C-alpha positions in Angstrom: -22.0 18.0 105.6 -25.0 15.9 104.4 -25.2 14.0 100.9 -27.8 15.5 98.4 -30.5 13.1 97.6 -30.5 13.8 94.1 -26.8 14.8 91.7 -26.8 18.5 91.0 -27.0 19.4 87.4 -23.5 19.4 85.8 -23.8 23.1 85.1 -22.1 25.9 86.9 -24.3 27.8 88.8 -24.5 31.4 86.4 -23.9 29.2 83.3 -27.2 31.3 81.8 -26.2 34.5 83.3 -25.3 36.0 80.2 -28.6 34.4 78.3 -30.1 37.2 76.2 -31.7 39.8 78.4 -33.8 41.5 76.6 -37.6 42.0 77.0 -39.9 41.0 74.3 -40.4 43.3 71.6 -44.2 43.8 72.3 -45.8 43.2 75.4 -48.5 40.9 75.0 -51.9 42.5 75.4 -52.8 39.7 77.9 -50.1 41.1 80.7 -51.3 44.4 80.6 -55.0 44.0 80.8 -56.5 45.1 84.0 -54.0 46.3 86.5 -56.0 44.5 89.4 -56.5 41.2 87.7 -55.1 40.0 90.6 -57.2 40.9 93.4 -59.6 37.9 92.3 -57.3 36.1 90.2 -58.1 32.2 90.3 -54.3 31.1 90.7 -53.4 27.5 90.2 -50.3 25.8 91.6 -48.1 23.8 89.1 -46.0 21.3 91.0 -43.6 20.5 87.8 -42.7 17.2 88.6 -45.7 15.7 89.3 -47.6 17.6 86.8 -47.3 15.5 83.1 -44.1 14.0 81.9 -43.7 14.6 78.2 -40.6 12.2 77.4 -41.1 9.5 79.7 -38.4 9.7 81.9 -41.0 9.4 85.0 -40.7 13.4 85.4 -43.0 15.7 85.2 -41.7 18.4 82.6 -42.3 22.3 81.1 -43.3 20.7 77.6 -45.6 18.3 79.9 -47.5 21.6 81.0 -47.8 22.7 77.7 -49.5 19.9 76.1 -52.4 20.4 78.8 -53.0 24.2 78.6 -56.4 23.5 77.4 -57.3 21.4 80.4 -56.3 24.5 82.6 -57.8 27.3 80.5 -61.0 24.9 80.4 -60.7 24.8 84.4 -61.1 28.5 84.5 -57.9 29.7 86.1 -56.4 33.2 85.3 -52.5 32.5 86.7 -50.0 29.5 86.9 -47.7 29.4 89.8 -44.5 27.2 89.3 -42.8 26.0 92.2 -39.2 26.0 91.6 -38.4 25.0 88.2 -34.4 25.6 88.3 -31.4 23.7 88.0 -31.1 22.1 92.0 -30.4 18.9 93.8 -33.5 18.3 94.8 -32.7 18.2 98.2 -35.7 19.5 99.2 -38.2 19.7 95.9 -36.3 22.4 94.2 -36.2 24.8 96.9 -32.6 24.6 97.2 -31.8 26.4 94.2 -28.5 26.4 92.5 -29.3 29.0 89.4 -31.8 31.3 89.4 -31.2 32.2 86.0 -31.8 28.8 84.4 -34.5 25.6 84.3 -33.8 22.5 85.7 -32.7 20.0 83.2 -35.1 17.1 84.2 -38.0 20.1 83.6 -36.8 21.5 80.5 -34.8 24.4 79.1 -35.4 28.3 79.2 -36.7 27.9 75.7 -39.2 25.8 77.1 -39.9 27.9 79.7 -39.8 31.0 77.8 -42.3 29.2 75.2 -44.5 28.4 77.8 -45.5 32.0 79.2 -46.0 32.9 75.9 -48.4 30.1 75.0 -50.5 30.6 78.7 -50.6 34.3 77.2 -52.3 33.8 74.6 -55.0 31.4 76.8 -55.1 34.7 79.1 -53.1 33.1 82.2 -50.1 34.6 83.3 -47.5 33.0 85.0 -46.3 33.1 88.5 -42.9 31.9 89.6 -41.2 31.1 92.7 -37.9 32.8 94.1 -36.3 31.5 96.9 -34.3 34.4 98.6 -33.6 32.9 102.3 -31.2 30.7 101.1 -29.6 28.8 97.9 -28.3 25.4 97.8 -25.1 24.2 98.6 -24.2 23.9 95.2 -24.4 27.5 94.0 -21.2 28.9 92.7 -21.7 31.3 95.3 -21.6 28.5 98.4 -19.2 26.8 96.7 -16.6 29.6 96.5 -17.3 30.2 99.8 -16.2 26.9 101.3 -13.0 27.3 98.9 -12.0 30.5 99.9 -11.9 29.8 103.7 -12.2 31.7 107.1 -12.8 35.3 106.9 -12.8 35.5 102.7 -15.1 38.0 101.2 -17.0 34.9 99.3 -17.8 33.8 102.8 -19.3 37.1 103.8 -22.4 36.5 101.5 -23.6 33.7 103.6 -23.1 33.1 107.9 -20.2 31.2 108.6 -19.5 31.6 112.5 -16.7 30.3 115.0 -17.8 27.7 116.9 -18.8 28.1 120.4 -16.8 25.8 123.1 -12.6 25.3 123.9 -12.5 23.9 120.1 -15.6 25.5 118.6 -17.4 22.2 119.0 -20.4 23.7 119.7 -23.0 25.2 117.2 -22.8 29.1 117.2 -26.6 29.3 118.8 -29.4 26.6 119.2 -31.7 28.0 116.8 -34.1 24.6 116.0 -34.4 24.2 112.2 -37.9 24.4 110.2 -36.7 21.0 109.4 -36.3 19.9 112.8 -32.9 19.7 114.6 -30.0 21.7 114.2 -29.5 25.2 112.1 -25.9 25.0 111.9 -23.2 22.7 110.4 -19.5 22.5 110.6 -17.1 22.9 107.9 -13.5 21.1 107.5 -10.7 23.4 106.4 -8.5 22.5 103.6 -6.3 20.0 105.9 -8.9 18.1 106.9 -9.5 19.8 110.7 -12.4 21.1 111.8 -13.5 25.1 110.6 -16.4 27.6 110.6 -20.0 26.1 111.1 -23.0 27.8 108.6 -26.2 28.6 108.9 -29.0 26.9 107.8 -32.7 27.1 108.8 -33.8 24.7 106.6 -31.4 21.5 105.5 -27.5 21.5 105.2 -28.1 21.5 101.6 -29.6 25.0 102.0 -27.5 28.1 103.4 -29.3 30.9 104.6 -28.0 34.2 102.5 -26.8 36.9 104.4 -29.0 40.0 103.6 -27.1 42.3 105.1 -24.3 41.9 102.1 -24.9 44.4 99.1 -24.4 41.7 96.7 -27.2 39.7 97.9 -29.6 42.4 97.1 -28.0 42.9 93.8 -28.4 40.1 92.7 -32.1 39.0 93.5 -32.8 42.7 92.3 -31.5 41.6 88.6 -33.1 38.0 89.1 -36.5 39.7 89.4 -35.4 41.2 86.1 -34.6 38.5 84.2 -37.9 36.6 84.7 -40.2 40.0 84.4 -38.4 40.5 81.2 -39.9 37.1 80.0 -43.1 37.8 80.7 -43.8 36.8 84.0 -46.5 38.3 85.8 -45.5 37.8 89.0 -42.9 36.2 91.7 -44.2 33.9 95.0 -41.1 35.0 98.0 -40.7 31.2 99.7 -40.4 32.2 103.5 -40.6 36.4 103.4 -40.2 36.6 106.4 -36.9 35.3 107.2 -34.2 36.9 105.3 -32.8 39.2 108.2 -31.2 37.7 110.9 -29.8 39.3 114.4 -25.8 39.6 113.3 -25.3 39.4 117.2 -27.0 35.9 117.1 -29.0 35.4 120.5 -30.6 32.9 121.3 -34.5 32.7 120.7 -36.3 34.2 123.9 -39.0 33.0 125.7 -41.3 35.8 125.0 -40.3 37.5 121.8 -41.3 40.7 121.0 -42.7 42.3 118.4 -39.5 42.4 115.4 -37.5 40.9 118.3 -37.1 37.3 117.1 -33.3 37.0 116.3 -34.6 35.3 112.6 -38.1 35.8 111.4 -40.2 39.2 110.8 -37.5 41.7 111.6 -38.3 45.1 110.8 -35.2 45.6 108.2 -37.1 43.2 106.1 -39.5 45.4 104.7 -36.4 47.7 102.9 -36.2 44.7 101.0 -39.8 43.7 99.6 -39.7 48.0 99.2 -37.1 47.6 97.0 -38.8 44.6 94.9 -42.2 46.8 94.4 -40.3 49.6 92.7 -38.9 47.2 90.4 -42.2 45.4 89.4 -44.0 48.8 89.3 -41.5 50.0 86.7 -42.9 47.1 84.1 -45.8 47.1 82.1 -49.0 45.6 83.2 -49.3 44.9 86.8 -46.2 42.1 87.8 -47.3 40.9 91.5 -45.4 40.1 94.4 -47.1 37.4 96.7 -45.3 36.6 100.3 -45.5 33.1 101.8 -45.4 34.9 105.5 -46.0 32.9 108.5 -46.5 35.8 111.1 -49.2 35.5 113.5 -49.4 38.6 114.6 -52.4 40.3 112.4 -50.9 43.7 112.3 -47.6 42.7 111.3 -48.7 40.7 108.8 -50.7 43.3 107.2 -47.4 45.5 107.1 -46.2 43.1 104.4 -49.0 44.1 102.2 -48.6 48.0 102.4 -49.4 49.9 99.0 -45.1 50.2 98.7 -44.8 46.2 99.6 -46.1 43.4 98.5 -49.5 42.9 96.6 -50.9 39.9 98.1 -49.6 37.4 101.0 -50.9 33.8 101.6 -53.7 33.2 104.5 -52.4 30.0 105.7 -54.4 30.3 108.8 -58.3 29.2 106.9 -56.6 25.7 105.6 -54.6 25.5 109.3 -58.3 25.0 110.7 -60.8 22.0 111.6 -63.7 21.3 109.8 -66.1 23.8 112.3 -68.0 26.7 111.7 -67.1 29.0 114.3 -63.3 28.0 113.9 -63.7 28.9 109.9 -65.6 32.0 110.3 -63.1 33.6 113.4 -60.7 32.7 110.7 -62.6 34.3 107.6 -63.2 37.4 110.2 -59.2 37.5 111.2 -58.1 37.4 107.7 -60.2 40.0 106.6 -59.5 42.2 109.4 -56.0 42.1 108.7 -56.0 42.9 105.3 -58.5 46.1 105.8 -56.1 48.4 107.3 -54.0 48.3 103.7 -56.8 47.6 101.5 -54.8 44.6 100.2 -57.3 41.0 99.0 -57.3 38.1 101.4 -55.9 34.7 99.3 -57.6 31.3 100.0 -56.3 28.2 100.1 -57.7 24.8 101.1 -53.9 23.0 100.3 -50.4 23.5 98.4 -47.1 21.1 97.8 -46.4 21.3 101.9 -49.9 20.4 103.5 -52.0 17.3 103.7 -54.4 17.2 100.7 -58.2 18.0 101.8 -60.1 15.5 101.1 -57.8 13.9 103.5 -57.4 16.3 106.0 -61.3 16.9 106.3 -61.9 13.0 106.4 -60.1 12.4 110.2 -60.9 13.1 113.2 -58.7 16.2 113.7 -59.3 17.6 110.7 -57.0 21.0 111.4 -53.3 20.9 109.8 -50.1 21.0 111.8 -47.0 19.7 110.6 -46.1 18.6 114.0 -49.0 16.3 114.3 -48.3 14.5 111.0 -48.1 10.3 111.6 -47.8 7.4 109.4 -51.6 5.4 109.5 -53.7 8.4 110.6 -57.3 6.8 110.0 -59.1 8.7 107.5 -62.9 8.3 106.1 -62.3 9.5 102.5 -66.0 9.6 102.1 -66.6 12.3 104.3 -63.3 13.9 103.7 -64.5 14.6 100.1 -67.8 15.6 100.7 -66.3 18.1 103.2 -63.9 19.2 100.0 -66.3 19.5 97.9 -67.9 21.7 100.1 -65.0 24.0 101.2 -64.2 24.6 97.4 -67.6 26.3 96.9 -67.1 27.8 100.2 -63.6 29.7 99.5 -64.6 30.1 96.0 -67.4 32.7 96.9 -65.1 34.5 99.3 -63.8 37.7 98.9 -60.1 38.0 97.4 -58.1 35.8 95.5 -58.5 31.9 95.7 -55.3 29.5 95.3 -56.0 25.9 93.8 -53.0 23.5 94.1 -53.0 20.6 91.4 -54.8 17.5 91.8 -57.5 19.2 94.2 -59.8 19.9 91.2 -60.2 15.9 90.9 -60.4 15.4 94.5 -56.7 13.3 95.2 -56.4 12.1 98.5 -53.3 12.0 100.1 -50.9 8.9 99.3 -49.8 6.6 101.9 -46.1 6.0 100.2 -43.8 2.9 101.2 -40.9 4.6 103.7 -38.7 3.1 100.2 -39.8 5.8 98.1 -39.9 8.7 100.4 -37.7 11.9 99.4 -38.7 14.4 101.5 -36.2 15.9 104.2 -38.8 16.1 106.6 -39.2 12.3 106.9 -35.5 12.0 107.4 -35.1 14.7 109.7 -37.8 13.5 112.0 -36.3 10.2 112.4 -39.0 8.6 110.2 -42.0 9.2 112.2 -43.0 12.0 110.1 -44.4 10.9 106.8 -43.5 14.1 104.8 -44.3 15.8 102.2 -44.4 13.6 99.3 -48.0 12.1 99.8 -49.7 15.1 97.9 -47.0 15.4 95.4 -47.8 12.1 93.5 -48.0 12.6 90.1 -51.6 13.3 88.6 -53.7 10.9 86.8 -54.6 12.3 83.3 -56.6 8.7 81.1 -56.4 5.2 81.4 -57.0 2.7 83.9 -53.6 2.2 85.0 -50.4 3.6 86.2 -49.2 5.8 84.7 -52.8 7.2 83.9 -51.6 9.5 81.3 -49.1 11.0 83.6 -46.3 9.6 81.3 -46.6 8.7 77.7 -47.8 5.0 76.8 -45.1 3.0 76.7 -42.3 5.3 78.7 -39.5 4.2 79.9 -39.6 4.8 83.3 -42.2 4.2 86.0 -43.6 8.4 87.4 -41.3 8.9 90.4 -43.7 8.5 93.0 -46.2 5.9 92.4 -49.6 6.1 92.0 -52.2 4.2 93.6 -54.3 1.8 91.3 -57.9 3.5 92.8 -56.8 7.1 91.0 -58.4 5.2 87.5 -61.8 6.4 88.5 -59.9 9.8 89.5 -58.8 10.7 86.0 -59.5 13.9 84.3 -60.7 11.6 81.6 -63.0 9.8 84.1 -64.3 12.8 85.7 -64.7 14.5 82.4 -67.5 11.7 81.5 -69.0 12.2 85.2 -71.2 15.3 85.7 -71.0 15.1 89.6 -67.5 14.7 89.8 -65.1 17.2 92.1 -63.8 18.0 88.4 -66.5 19.2 86.9 -67.7 21.1 90.4 -64.8 23.2 90.1 -65.1 23.8 86.4 -69.0 25.2 87.2 -67.9 27.0 90.1 -64.7 29.3 88.6 -66.9 29.7 85.3 -70.0 31.4 87.7 -67.4 32.9 89.8 -65.6 34.5 86.7 -69.1 35.6 85.1 -70.8 37.2 88.3 -69.5 40.5 89.1 -70.4 40.1 92.9 -67.8 37.2 93.6 -64.0 38.2 93.7 -62.7 41.1 95.1 -65.3 43.0 97.4 -67.7 43.6 100.2 -69.1 41.0 101.9 -72.0 40.4 104.7 -72.8 37.4 107.3 -76.3 36.1 107.2 -77.3 34.6 111.1 -78.4 31.1 109.9 -77.7 29.1 112.9 -74.3 28.3 114.9 -73.5 25.3 112.4 -73.8 27.5 109.3 -71.6 29.7 107.4 -73.8 31.9 105.1 -72.7 35.3 103.5 -74.1 37.5 100.9 -71.7 38.9 97.8 -73.1 41.8 95.9 -76.5 42.6 95.4 -78.1 39.4 94.5 -75.9 36.3 95.6 -76.0 34.4 98.9 -73.1 31.6 99.9 -74.2 29.1 102.6 -72.0 26.0 103.8 -73.1 23.7 106.5 -71.1 22.2 108.6 -73.7 20.6 111.1 -75.0 17.1 111.4 -78.5 17.8 109.9 -80.2 19.6 107.2 -80.7 23.1 107.4 -83.0 24.9 105.0 -82.0 27.6 102.9 -83.1 31.3 103.0 -85.1 32.5 100.3 -84.2 32.6 96.9 -85.1 32.7 93.0 -82.9 29.7 92.5 -79.9 27.6 92.9 -76.7 28.6 91.0 -74.5 25.4 92.0 -74.4 22.8 94.9 -71.7 20.8 96.3 -74.2 17.8 96.7 -77.9 17.5 96.2 -80.4 18.9 98.3 -82.1 16.4 100.6 -85.9 17.1 100.7 -85.3 20.9 99.8 -82.8 21.6 102.7 -79.5 21.9 102.9 -77.4 18.3 103.6 -74.4 18.5 106.2 -71.1 19.2 105.0 -72.1 20.9 101.7 -72.2 24.3 100.0 -74.9 26.2 97.8 -74.4 29.7 96.1 -78.1 31.3 95.4 -79.7 33.7 93.4 -81.5 36.2 95.4 -84.1 38.7 94.4 -82.1 42.1 94.2 -83.6 44.9 96.1 -86.6 43.1 97.6 -84.7 41.0 100.9 -86.9 38.3 102.0 -87.9 38.9 106.1 -85.8 35.5 106.5 -82.9 37.2 104.9 -82.9 40.4 106.7 -83.3 38.9 109.6 -80.2 37.2 109.4 -77.7 40.1 108.0 -75.1 41.1 110.6 -71.9 43.1 109.7 -70.5 43.8 106.6 -67.1 43.0 105.6 -65.2 44.2 102.9 -61.6 44.3 101.5 -62.0 47.7 99.2 
């Protein structure tokens, strides 16, 4: 078994299982107000380890988030999504969970989490937490018990233990390929030291997959949902949501996979799990949302997860994977709106997250699309070009119908960091044989103030450096520096989210495309709003308008510059001939 990269917490996996279960005496009004809040919400992703360090140990924590709630409120977000904050060996950034009912000691305590949930609600900000149902940590109490119990035991039935193939069982049960590259099976040792059974892990060996055919697994996760809903959580983000159910016959992956026929992905039985979860969510006051991480290329099968009795929304990964190209982005927008329309669900729009190269870097590359397989060290980047495009993309996505996700640091225009190899921790780097830099470059701790590291991430005089090094040039990108700059990325995001909240035409609702040329993405929202993005190389004329509400870059002699977006107020009820001529079909998610 692979050695964990960081020591696990000493507490047993279910140490907090007997923590108080009672719901709050009164449900905060902020949690029950607006049952459709999730359809237009701006949701800010908090990667706790890198957000803010309150105690000077170099690791972000929940009290650090508490100290910066004013920043999040002023930014204008409606909810916070926290990456896993549970006890974990951190072999995969916390997605190897040792105890779902407690907080990693480096991040704080369960009481800190409860205080943070309540303090955010007082500011009208809801909390969404990450649930990781496909696998647990190899330090989880269940897996430890399974290893100790041995072959054929009831404890092993909660996982996928299986004899190997070949005369001596030396070959893994299947040739399935891990999401982190390499194989998906690790062999155990018997008490006498002889080779034993193999166990399945679609990710790292420290992340054994659970057997969702077992009633204990289903009951445990349903109880976990109740545990956090009782503490005021407004929703859960479901990690790797399509991977839970496996074919018990363990067939190899066929060359041509029929819908629902993959042995480990998007199997039809997975929908029973989410119908049960939805019943639990709907039993609570206020809308408690289920948000899926669903990587399913088929639009109809993707939409199946969003039926009224399953998830509320799912992440739209297609848009952020597309290159900076008008035809590509329009095709993605059409694809996602078409996928969501049959089930009446709103799309989600996101430019990055904790797994993806940051937009400022990605959009400054010759190949501005995203794929894990193409990540390489030393890829040339034009940061100035990438920043210009990231500003335009921020307004473009904020104007689209549905909800908006914002990854911490994107509001500051932070670039991906080229980190020294010796500080990297991401298992994707190691399992690629050192070819892939992994995802740590987008997880570098945030700069808050000052001119030198730790840039206010840790208190002055902190005893430890940030867990990943911050570049010296981030002095110009700190929150403090950008608050003083009217043209900064932070000020752009604040203005955009303020206008988005104020204007009824934005958020959930219909849109209509406007044809302003092959390199322009233009569409109307509501009765009097138009968004125009120029992805071409020459300035373009704006349609007739009363005024410009916001632009990502100054106009060039009255024209919209390349790689920029403008939001326009147009006259209500009397459409100009140019605008009317450009209007095409109506798109809607309602």
